[in-house]
C-alpha positions as CSV (number, residue, x, y, z in Angstrom):
1,X,-3.4,40.2,-123.0
2,X,-6.4,38.2,-122.1
3,X,-6.4,35.0,-120.1
4,X,-7.6,31.5,-120.8
5,X,-11.1,30.2,-120.0
6,X,-10.5,26.9,-118.2
7,X,-13.0,24.2,-119.2
8,X,-15.0,22.6,-116.4
9,X,-13.5,19.2,-117.1
10,X,-10.0,20.6,-116.6
11,X,-11.0,22.6,-113.5
12,X,-12.4,19.5,-112.0
13,X,-9.1,17.7,-112.5
14,X,-7.2,20.7,-111.0
15,X,-9.4,20.6,-107.9
16,X,-8.8,16.9,-107.4
17,X,-5.0,17.3,-107.8
18,X,-4.9,20.3,-105.5
19,X,-6.4,18.2,-102.7
20,X,-3.0,16.5,-102.3
21,X,0.0,17.6,-100.2
22,X,2.4,18.4,-103.1
23,X,2.1,21.4,-105.4
24,X,0.1,20.7,-108.6
25,X,2.1,20.1,-111.8
26,X,0.4,18.2,-114.6
27,X,-0.5,17.9,-118.2
28,X,-4.2,17.2,-118.9
29,X,-5.2,15.7,-122.2
30,X,-8.9,15.4,-123.3
31,X,-9.8,12.5,-125.6
32,X,-13.1,14.0,-126.7
33,X,-11.3,17.2,-128.0
34,X,-8.9,15.0,-129.9
35,X,-11.7,13.2,-131.7
36,X,-13.6,16.4,-132.3
37,X,-10.7,18.2,-133.9
38,X,-9.8,15.2,-136.0
39,X,-13.3,15.0,-137.4
40,X,-13.3,18.7,-138.3
41,X,-9.9,18.5,-140.0
42,X,-11.1,15.4,-142.0
43,X,-14.2,17.2,-143.1
44,X,-12.1,20.0,-144.5
45,X,-10.1,17.7,-146.7
46,X,-11.0,16.5,-150.2
47,X,-13.0,13.2,-150.4
48,X,-10.6,10.3,-150.4
49,X,-7.7,12.2,-148.9
50,X,-5.5,10.3,-146.4
51,X,-5.3,12.0,-142.9
52,X,-2.3,11.1,-140.8
53,X,-1.2,12.3,-137.4
54,X,2.3,13.7,-137.1
55,X,3.3,12.1,-133.8
56,X,6.2,14.6,-133.2
57,X,3.6,17.0,-131.9
58,X,2.7,14.8,-129.0
59,X,3.8,11.2,-128.4
60,X,1.9,10.4,-125.3
61,X,0.6,6.8,-125.8
62,X,-3.0,7.6,-125.0
63,X,-3.0,10.6,-127.4
64,X,-1.4,8.5,-130.2
65,X,-3.8,5.6,-129.7
66,X,-6.8,8.0,-129.7
67,X,-5.8,9.6,-132.9
68,X,-4.7,6.4,-134.6
69,X,-8.3,5.3,-134.2
70,X,-9.7,8.6,-135.4
71,X,-7.6,9.2,-138.5
72,X,-6.0,7.0,-141.2
73,X,-2.6,6.5,-139.7
74,X,0.5,8.1,-138.2
75,X,3.5,9.9,-139.5
76,X,6.7,9.2,-137.6
77,X,10.2,10.7,-137.7
78,X,12.3,8.2,-135.6
79,X,12.5,4.5,-134.7
80,X,11.0,5.2,-131.3
81,X,8.0,6.9,-132.9
82,X,7.7,4.1,-135.4
83,X,7.5,1.5,-132.6
84,X,4.9,3.6,-130.8
85,X,2.8,3.9,-134.0
86,X,2.8,0.2,-134.5
87,X,1.9,-0.4,-130.8
88,X,-1.0,2.0,-131.2
89,X,-2.4,0.0,-134.1
90,X,-1.9,2.7,-136.8
91,X,-3.5,1.6,-140.0
92,X,-1.0,3.4,-142.2
93,X,2.5,4.6,-141.3
94,X,4.7,7.1,-143.1
95,X,8.4,7.5,-141.9
96,X,9.9,10.9,-142.7
97,X,12.7,13.0,-141.4
98,X,16.5,13.2,-142.0
99,X,19.4,11.0,-140.8
100,X,17.5,7.6,-140.8
101,X,19.8,4.8,-139.7
102,X,19.9,1.4,-141.4
103,X,18.1,-0.1,-138.4
104,X,15.3,2.4,-138.6
105,X,15.0,1.8,-142.4
106,X,14.8,-1.9,-141.7
107,X,12.1,-1.4,-139.1
108,X,10.1,0.8,-141.5
109,X,10.3,-1.9,-144.2
110,X,9.2,-4.5,-141.7
111,X,6.3,-2.4,-140.6
112,X,5.1,-1.7,-144.2
113,X,5.6,2.0,-143.9
114,X,6.0,4.4,-146.8
115,X,9.5,5.9,-146.4
116,X,9.8,9.6,-147.4
117,X,13.4,9.4,-148.7
118,X,15.6,12.5,-148.1
119,X,18.5,11.8,-150.5
120,X,19.9,9.6,-153.2
121,X,22.2,8.1,-150.6
122,X,19.4,7.2,-148.3
123,X,17.5,5.7,-151.2
124,X,20.4,3.4,-152.0
125,X,20.6,2.3,-148.3
126,X,16.9,1.6,-148.3
127,X,17.3,-0.6,-151.3
128,X,20.1,-2.6,-149.5
129,X,18.0,-3.0,-146.4
130,X,14.9,-4.0,-148.3
131,X,16.7,-6.6,-150.4
132,X,18.3,-8.1,-147.3
133,X,14.9,-8.4,-145.7
134,X,13.3,-9.8,-148.9
135,X,10.6,-7.2,-148.7
136,X,10.2,-4.4,-151.2
137,X,10.4,-0.9,-149.7
138,X,7.7,1.6,-150.7
139,X,9.3,5.1,-151.1
140,X,8.5,8.6,-151.9
141,X,11.1,11.3,-152.7
142,X,11.0,14.3,-150.4
143,X,11.6,17.3,-152.7
144,X,12.7,20.8,-151.7
145,X,11.2,23.0,-154.4
146,X,12.4,26.5,-155.1
147,X,9.4,28.7,-154.3
148,X,7.5,25.7,-152.9
149,X,7.3,27.0,-149.4
150,X,4.8,28.8,-147.2
151,X,5.0,31.4,-144.4
152,X,5.2,29.9,-141.0
153,X,7.3,29.5,-137.9
154,X,9.7,27.0,-139.6
155,X,10.3,26.7,-143.3
156,X,11.4,23.3,-144.5
157,X,11.2,23.9,-148.3
158,X,11.5,26.9,-150.6
159,X,14.7,27.7,-148.8
160,X,18.1,26.2,-148.2
161,X,17.5,23.5,-145.5
162,X,18.7,20.0,-144.7
163,X,15.4,18.5,-145.9
164,X,14.8,16.7,-149.1
165,X,16.2,16.4,-152.6
166,X,17.0,19.7,-154.4
167,X,14.6,19.9,-157.3
168,X,17.6,20.4,-159.6
169,X,18.8,16.9,-158.7
170,X,15.4,15.2,-158.9
171,X,15.9,13.7,-162.3
172,X,19.2,12.0,-161.4
173,X,17.7,10.6,-158.1
174,X,14.7,9.2,-160.0
175,X,17.1,7.5,-162.3
176,X,18.9,6.0,-159.3
177,X,15.5,4.7,-158.1
178,X,14.8,3.1,-161.4
179,X,17.8,0.9,-161.0
180,X,17.1,-0.3,-157.4
181,X,15.2,-3.6,-157.4
182,X,14.4,-3.3,-153.7
183,X,12.5,0.0,-153.9
184,X,9.2,0.9,-155.4
185,X,9.0,4.6,-156.0
186,X,5.4,5.8,-155.7
187,X,5.6,9.6,-155.7
188,X,6.7,12.6,-153.8
189,X,6.7,14.2,-150.3
190,X,6.4,18.0,-150.3
191,X,6.1,19.0,-146.7
192,X,7.2,22.6,-146.6
193,X,6.3,24.5,-143.4
194,X,5.4,24.3,-139.7
195,X,2.7,26.4,-138.1
196,X,1.1,28.3,-141.0
197,X,-2.1,30.0,-139.9
198,X,-3.2,31.2,-143.3
199,X,-5.6,28.5,-144.5
200,X,-6.3,30.2,-147.8
201,X,-2.6,30.2,-148.6
202,X,-2.3,26.7,-147.5
203,X,-5.0,25.5,-149.9
204,X,-3.2,27.3,-152.7
205,X,0.0,25.5,-151.7
206,X,-1.7,22.1,-151.8
207,X,-3.3,22.8,-155.3
208,X,0.2,23.9,-156.6
209,X,1.9,20.8,-155.0
210,X,-0.5,18.4,-156.6
211,X,0.0,20.1,-160.0
212,X,3.7,20.0,-159.6
213,X,3.8,16.3,-158.6
214,X,1.7,15.3,-161.7
215,X,4.0,17.3,-164.0
216,X,7.2,16.0,-162.3
217,X,6.0,12.4,-162.5
218,X,5.2,12.8,-166.2
219,X,8.5,14.4,-166.9
220,X,10.6,11.8,-165.0
221,X,8.6,8.7,-165.7
222,X,7.4,8.1,-162.2
223,X,4.2,6.0,-161.8
224,X,2.4,8.5,-159.6
225,X,0.4,6.8,-156.7
226,X,1.2,9.1,-153.8
227,X,1.5,12.9,-153.2
228,X,2.2,13.8,-149.6
229,X,1.7,17.6,-148.9
230,X,2.7,17.3,-145.3
231,X,1.2,19.2,-142.4
232,X,1.8,22.7,-141.1
233,X,-1.7,23.7,-140.1
234,X,-1.0,26.4,-137.5
235,X,-2.1,27.6,-134.1
236,X,-2.0,31.2,-133.0
237,X,-1.0,30.9,-129.3
238,X,-1.1,34.6,-128.5
239,X,-4.4,35.7,-130.1
240,X,-7.7,34.6,-131.3
241,X,-6.8,33.8,-134.9
242,X,-7.7,30.3,-136.0
243,X,-6.5,28.2,-139.0
244,X,-9.8,28.5,-140.9
245,X,-10.8,24.9,-141.9
246,X,-13.9,26.2,-143.7
247,X,-11.6,28.4,-145.9
248,X,-9.3,25.4,-146.4
249,X,-12.2,23.3,-147.6
250,X,-13.3,26.0,-150.0
251,X,-9.8,26.4,-151.4
252,X,-9.5,22.7,-152.0
253,X,-13.0,22.2,-153.4
254,X,-11.9,22.2,-157.1
255,X,-8.7,20.2,-156.6
256,X,-8.4,17.5,-159.2
257,X,-6.4,14.5,-157.9
258,X,-5.7,11.9,-160.6
259,X,-7.4,8.6,-160.2
260,X,-5.3,6.1,-158.2
261,X,-3.3,8.8,-156.5
262,X,-3.4,9.0,-152.7
263,X,-3.3,12.6,-151.4
264,X,-1.8,12.6,-148.0
265,X,-2.0,15.2,-145.3
266,X,0.0,14.8,-142.0
267,X,-0.8,17.6,-139.5
268,X,0.3,17.4,-135.9
269,X,0.0,20.7,-134.1
270,X,-3.6,21.5,-135.0
271,X,-4.8,18.0,-134.1
272,X,-3.6,18.1,-130.5
273,X,-2.9,21.7,-129.4
274,X,-6.4,22.4,-128.1
275,X,-6.7,19.0,-126.4
276,X,-3.9,19.7,-123.8
277,X,-3.5,22.0,-120.8
278,X,-0.4,22.5,-118.7
279,X,-1.4,23.2,-115.1
280,X,0.9,24.3,-112.4
281,X,0.6,25.7,-108.9
282,X,1.9,29.1,-107.6
283,X,4.4,28.4,-104.8
284,X,5.6,32.0,-104.4
285,X,4.3,35.5,-105.3
286,X,6.6,38.5,-105.0
287,X,7.4,41.9,-106.4
288,X,11.0,42.7,-107.6
289,X,12.1,45.9,-109.3
290,X,8.6,46.9,-110.2
291,X,7.2,43.6,-111.5
292,X,5.0,40.9,-109.9
293,X,6.3,37.4,-110.3
294,X,4.2,34.2,-109.7
295,X,6.8,31.5,-109.2
296,X,5.3,28.1,-110.1
297,X,6.1,24.4,-109.5
298,X,7.1,23.8,-113.1
299,X,8.3,25.9,-116.0
300,X,10.0,25.7,-119.3
301,X,11.6,22.3,-118.6
302,X,8.0,21.0,-118.9
303,X,6.5,23.5,-121.3
304,X,9.4,24.9,-123.4
305,X,7.5,26.3,-126.4
306,X,7.0,29.9,-125.1
307,X,10.7,30.3,-124.2
308,X,11.8,28.6,-127.5
309,X,9.6,30.9,-129.6
310,X,10.0,34.0,-127.5
311,X,6.3,34.7,-126.8
312,X,4.0,35.0,-123.8
313,X,1.6,32.1,-123.4
314,X,-1.8,33.2,-122.0
315,X,-3.1,31.4,-118.9
316,X,-6.2,31.1,-116.8
317,X,-6.5,30.9,-113.0
318,X,-8.2,28.1,-111.0
319,X,-8.6,29.3,-107.4
320,X,-7.7,26.9,-104.6
321,X,-9.2,27.8,-101.3
322,X,-7.0,25.4,-99.2
323,X,-4.3,27.3,-97.2
324,X,-2.3,25.1,-94.9
325,X,0.0,27.8,-93.3
326,X,-0.6,29.8,-90.1
327,X,0.2,33.2,-91.7
328,X,-1.3,35.5,-94.2
329,X,-1.6,34.3,-97.8
330,X,0.3,36.4,-100.4
331,X,-1.9,37.6,-103.1
332,X,-2.2,40.3,-105.8
333,X,-5.3,41.8,-107.5
334,X,-5.9,43.7,-110.7
335,X,-2.2,43.6,-111.6
336,X,0.2,42.5,-114.4
337,X,2.0,39.3,-113.4
338,X,4.9,37.3,-114.9
339,X,4.7,33.6,-114.5
340,X,8.2,32.1,-113.9
341,X,9.3,28.6,-113.2
342,X,11.5,26.8,-110.7
343,X,14.7,26.7,-112.7
344,X,17.8,28.6,-111.9
345,X,17.7,30.8,-115.0
346,X,15.9,34.1,-115.7
347,X,14.8,32.6,-119.0
348,X,12.4,30.2,-117.2
349,X,9.4,32.4,-117.9
350,X,6.1,31.2,-119.4
351,X,4.2,34.4,-119.6
352,X,5.0,38.1,-119.0
353,X,2.6,40.9,-118.2
354,X,-0.8,39.2,-118.1
355,X,-3.4,41.0,-116.1
356,X,-5.0,38.9,-113.4
357,X,-8.2,39.8,-111.4
358,X,-6.8,37.9,-108.4
359,X,-3.9,35.5,-107.9
360,X,-2.7,33.9,-104.7
361,X,0.0,31.5,-103.6
362,X,-1.6,28.1,-103.9
363,X,-3.8,29.0,-106.8
364,X,-3.3,27.0,-110.0
365,X,-2.5,28.6,-113.4
366,X,-3.6,26.8,-116.5
367,X,-2.0,27.2,-119.9
368,X,-4.3,26.2,-122.7
369,X,-3.3,25.0,-126.2
370,X,-0.5,23.0,-124.6
371,X,-1.2,19.7,-126.3
372,X,1.3,20.1,-129.1
373,X,5.1,20.6,-128.7
374,X,4.8,21.0,-125.0
375,X,6.2,18.2,-122.9
376,X,7.7,16.5,-126.0
377,X,10.2,19.2,-126.9
378,X,11.1,20.2,-123.3
379,X,14.4,19.7,-121.5
380,X,12.9,17.4,-118.8
381,X,15.9,16.6,-116.7
382,X,17.5,20.0,-116.2
383,X,17.9,20.3,-112.4
384,X,16.2,16.9,-112.0
385,X,12.9,18.3,-110.8
386,X,10.0,15.8,-110.7
387,X,8.1,15.3,-113.9
388,X,4.5,16.6,-114.2
389,X,1.7,14.1,-113.8
390,X,0.0,13.1,-117.1
391,X,-3.8,12.9,-116.8
392,X,-6.0,11.8,-119.6
393,X,-9.7,12.3,-119.4
């Protein structure tokens, strides 16, 4: 396993943090990286496509604001995310996800969001909310198509899941929509997967999804204005494989989107992963039963993804020369090290078996590609340790 090269901007932040009296524990987010990745993703999409940021990947206000300005809008999946998107000045908002409450639907209508509707029941509730507000709701039906999925870490469609309307029931739900005066049905949402790293396959999925949406709209009498193909652009945390945006662009080059139809993409992970680093300081270094452990001020309650997915997240080392104690500094050289956190559980491990040239107590380890699904999905309050600092550069 190879380590992470720590960018000079991040190393400078680490050096500043390490000058304090408390062990370093922080997330560092880089606005310039956010803008750069957003520009590369947009360039890979067809002309006129709508690019939204899926806020579930990282809801830090500075991150959301930066991307709201760099893309066309924000996709949200809760009332809290909706409020944050509005506060960030998002130009367009799409509200997706299951189990929306009446209050959340009302807030979506008030914000002018497109609601990706998950069921006929939710559609009827949206109609009641919209008529009570005196404002028409704009809705798309989320559809779970047999065979409409992709390979990835999480499949939302093409399998039995809680997401969307079963394609077999689509005609009946469209008929329900036709009888609801408070709802304007504009098309379909077909988000299918999380973390697919095969850009060629993803392009094929998008082409197929657009073709399916055009045919379904014709069959069921829907005035098609909107096809949302979701996100799912993946990140390989363990190796050097990249979601190939050049291949995605080539695969979408011949895509024919009907005039007047908005083709919507809503990636999250790829837009923010490389713009974030989780940095944490070694507070102990010891060998037990044949393995070296670097125990750090932090862990999976801050950065849960490695433990949740069962993989080892590579890290880099930023040396810290300051040593405040009057005794020898523990260190290890040219050895495999496991990085473990401060929690009272043996599952609090961020990486196993990475070879380090040298690592000492007091040095800082830096986990790259931590900008997506890092802090936001972690169990922050277990054992009530202090939160990491949030630094935006």
